[in-house]
N, C-alpha and C positions, 0 to 999 in steps of 0.2 A: 842198400838194395838198388839194383840196376846201375850201380856206378861203373860196372864193367860191361854194360849192355851197349852195343854199338848202334842200336836202332835210333833213328831221329824222329822226333815229334814236333809239329808246328804248334806254337802256343800263342796266347793272346791275353793281355791284361786289359779288360774292357771297362773303362770308366766313363763317367758322363761327360768328361772333357777331353780325354785322350784315349786312343786305342794304341796300345804298344805291342807289336808283333815280335816274336822271337822263335828260336828253335833250340831244342835241347837234345843231347845224346850223352849217354854215359853219366847222367846226373849233372851236367854243366851246359851252360849256353855255348852254342858253337857258331853264332852269328852276332853281329852288332845289332841290338834291338832297333826296330823301326817304329817311330812315333808319328801318328797321324791324328789330325783333329777329328774328334768323333762327330758323327752325324746322328741326331736323335729324332729329327721331325719328318724325315722322308724315308720310307722303308726301302725303296729301290736304291737311292743314293747310299744308304747305310749298307745294304748288301753289296753294292759295287765296291764300297770302300773296304769291306772285309775281304772280298776277293782280291782286290789290288794289294792289300797288305800281306796276305798269305802268299800270293804269287811272287811278290817282290822278295820276301824272305826265302821262299823255295828255290828261286833262281840263284841265290847265293850259296846253296849247299852243294857239296861235292858228292852227296848220296841222296837217294830218293827218300822222302819221309814215309813213314808207315801209318801215320795217323795225324789228325788234328785234335787238340784237346785244350780246353780253356774254360775260365770262369766267366759267367755271365749273370747279371742280376736277375732275381726272380720277382714275382711268381713265374714259375715255368714248369713244364713237364720235362724234366731233364732227361728222364729215360728215353723219351721219344724225340728229344731236341727241339721242342716247341716252346717258344718264349711267349709269355702272356702280357697282361696289362701292367707295364712298368711305368711308375711315375716319372722317371727320368728319361724314358725312352717312349714318348707317345706314339712313335711310328709303329710300335709292335702291338697296339691295342687290337684286341680281337684274336690274338694268336698268330704267330708267324713260325712256320716250320724251318727254323734256321739251320738245325743240324742236317736234316735231310737235303736242304738246298745246297749246303756246302759239300755234302757227300756226292751229290750229282755233278757238281762243278769240278771237284778234285779227284773223284774216284777213290776216296780214302774214307776209312771209318772216322766218324766225328763224335767226340765225347765232350759234353758240356755239363758243368755242375756250378754250384755257387761258391763264392770265395771262402766262406766259413768252412765248408766241407773240405775243399782243397788245401786250405791253410793247415787244418788239422792233420790231413793225410800227409802233406809234405813234412810236417814236424814229426809225425809218427814214424815215417819210413826213413827220413834223411836228417832229422834235426834233433829236438830235445830228447826224444824217447831213447834213441841209441846212445845219445850222449850221457844221459842218466844211467842207463844200464852198464855202459862201459865203466863209468866212475864207480858204481857199486862193485863191479867185479874187481877193479883195481884196489878198492878199499877192503876187499876180502869178505864183503857181504854176500849172502846167498839170496838176497831179495832181488826180484826182477819185476819189471812192469811191462804189460802188454797192451794196456788200454789208455787212451788219451782223450781228454776233452780239450778242444782248442776253441778259444773265444777271441773275437776281434772287436776292438773298441774304436769306433770311428764315427762316420756318418750315422751308422746304425750299430746294432748289437748283434754281431754274427756268431755263429757257432757250428761246430762239427764234432762228430765222435768217431773214434777209431777203436774197434774192439778186436784184439787178437790179430792185428794187421789188416783188418777188413774195414772199409768205410761203412758206417751205418747210414743207409739211405732211407730205410723205412718203406712201408708198403705204398705210401703216397708221396715219397720223395721229401718228407718233412723231418727226417732224422736230424737231431741237434739244433732244432729251431728254438734257441733260448730267448729270442727277442719277445716272444709272446707270453713269457712267464710272468708271474705275479710281481708287481712293483711294490716293494717293501715300504717305500715312502708315500705312495699314493695307490692304495690297494684297488681302486677302480680302474687304474691305467695299466698298460703293458709295461714290462720292464724296460723296454727301449726308450721310453720317455724320460727315464733317469739314467740311461747308460748310452750316451750318444753325444755328439758334438753339440747339438741343440740344448742338451740338458746342462752342459758345462757353461754355455753362454747364458741360459736362463737363470741358473742358480747364482752366477756371479752378478747379474743385473739385480736380482732380488736382494742379495746380501750387501751389495755396494750400491745402495739406491741413489747415491749422489753421482755415480759415474754413468753418464748417458752415452758413452762412446759405443760404436759398433766394433766389438773386439773378436778376434779369432782365438781359438784355443791356445795357439802359440803365444798370443799377446797375454792371455790370462796366465799361462805358465810363467811367462817372464815377469809378470806382476808378482806371482807367488815367490819367484826367485829374487825379487828386489831389483830386477834389471829394467823395469818399466814402471812409471808412475801409476799408482792405483791403490787398491785395498788388498794387501797380501793375505789377510785372514779370509776375506771373501773368496779370493782365488783358490787358496788351499782347500777351503770348504767345498767349492764346486767340484774339485777332483775327488775329495774324500767321500762325499755323498755318492758319487758315481761308483766308487769302490764298494760301498755298502750295498747299493742296489744290485750290482753285478754279483756279489757274494750270494745273495738270496737265490738267484737263478742257478749259480754254480753248485750251491749246496744240494738243491733238489736234483740236478743232473747227476751228481756224484752219488747220491743215495741209490740211484738206479744202476749207473754203469761202472763205478768204483775204479778209478784210475788216477792218473796225474792230470794237472791242468797247465796249459800253456797259453800265454796272452800275447796278442799281436794287435795290429791296427795302429793308425796314426796317433791315437791318444795314449798308446802305451809308452810314448816318450815322456809322459808325466807320471810314470809308475811310482816314483818316489813319494808322490802324494796320494796315489790310488791304492797301491798294495797294502800299506799298513792298515787302513780301515777294512779292506777287503779280507785280509787274513784274520783280523780280529773278529769280524763278523762270522767267518767260517769256523772260528773257535768257540763261538758263543753257545749258550745252553738254552734249553726249553724245559718246560715243566709238565708233569702229569697232574691229574686232578688231585692226587694225594700230596702234591707238593714236591715230589721227587725231581731233582734236576737231571736232565738228560741231554748230553751233547747233541748238537744238530747234525753232527757227522760222527760215525763210529771211528773214523780215522783221526789220528793226530795230524794237525796241519802244519807244514813247514814252509817257510818262505825261502825258496831256493835262490833268490837273488841276494840274500843276506849270507855272508860268509859263515857266520856261526850256525845259521839254520842249515845251510848246505852241508857243513861238516857233521852236524848232529844227524841229519837225514842219512848220510852214508854209513854211519856206525852200525855194525851188525848187532841185532838184538836177539839172536837165536839162543835159546836155552836147550838143555837136555832134560828129559824127564824119563823116569823108569817105567818100563812096561810091568804092570803088576804081576808078581809071581815069577818073572823070568830073569830078572837081573840085568836085562838089556836096556839100553837107552835109546830114545828116539828124539829127533829135533822138535822143538816146540817154539813157535813164535806167537807170543801172546798179544803183542802190540800190532796196531794197524796204522799205516801211514799213507798220507798223500802230500804232494808238494805242489806249489804254485811257481811257475817259472816264466820268464820272458822268452820270446822267440829267439832261438839260437841261430836262425837263418836270415832273419829279417822277413817281414810279412810278404812283400812282393815275391821274394825268391822262394819262400815256403809254398806259396800259391802256384807258382810256376812248376816247381818240383812235384807238387801234389798233382797237378794236371798231367804232367809227364808220366809219373808212376801210375796214375789212375788209368790212363790210356793203355799202357803196357800190361797192367794186371788184368784189365778187361779182355784184351786181345788174347792173352795167355789162357784165361779162363775159358774162352769160347773156342779154343783150338779143337 
């Protein structure tokens, strides 16, 4: 979608350390990205930096951009472009009308959303969803998917939902907020406390009590791989428990929106230790008072990173049943399926393409 659209959109990847500015047209970057050190403690300097970055990228284009679109951390009133009290950006405390400010400076429409939403949107329009549906078609299956839950595993636990090609924003801009869901390991806490970089570091410290080093998730992954000295069991457990906690939130989301799941974020690089426990938990059962076992999901869950799981997922399972009294047959699909996949685009590219497509879709809808 939009791969043949010539309109250019200015984009930004806004992190607490760096601001990376770029521009996209036809579903691809058309400039060399510009990286500037982020300013988080002075609102005017931050605004000046944003203007400088966008102007520099704009000056390198051979066409005029039609919009600015980017991800920015919340809490925020994304619909109105107002950024609220961010822990990593203290200069925005009290609310700053970032979108309207940029609209006045550049005389362009400005669209802001969170990275979880834009990650899901990019993967739904340009990434895993079209990839899966194309593979199903090539395999001769009549099954198709229109809905996607995207989750990002990193500093926090992000999420976004796309239904029938449309991003779920919600009445309050809270659609897809999985981070606040129940924590299966610590029921009084939010899910993010067990699905984040801090949770990986905390669990490793608890399980490897003799290891007092300050380790990064990459260090802990290398310990799990046997490439760095440490406790491999504790390292693998840290990632495995994250997968179980993520599964609880994903299951509740799927019970409502019914679609595929795609995972991104920096911690997804440790998917070999996260996905097995996550998929196992998604396949688990619960009970009724009478003792009857009930699967926590109506759908059979497939690990789409596993070649055998991928092949089994693509097999057509449509049967034919007779219409009573007529002798005619109609297709019948008794089984229900969902799949868990890794980002097919890479998290950063998915967010950028999501921002690009979101801007164009909003502009087209408002014509």
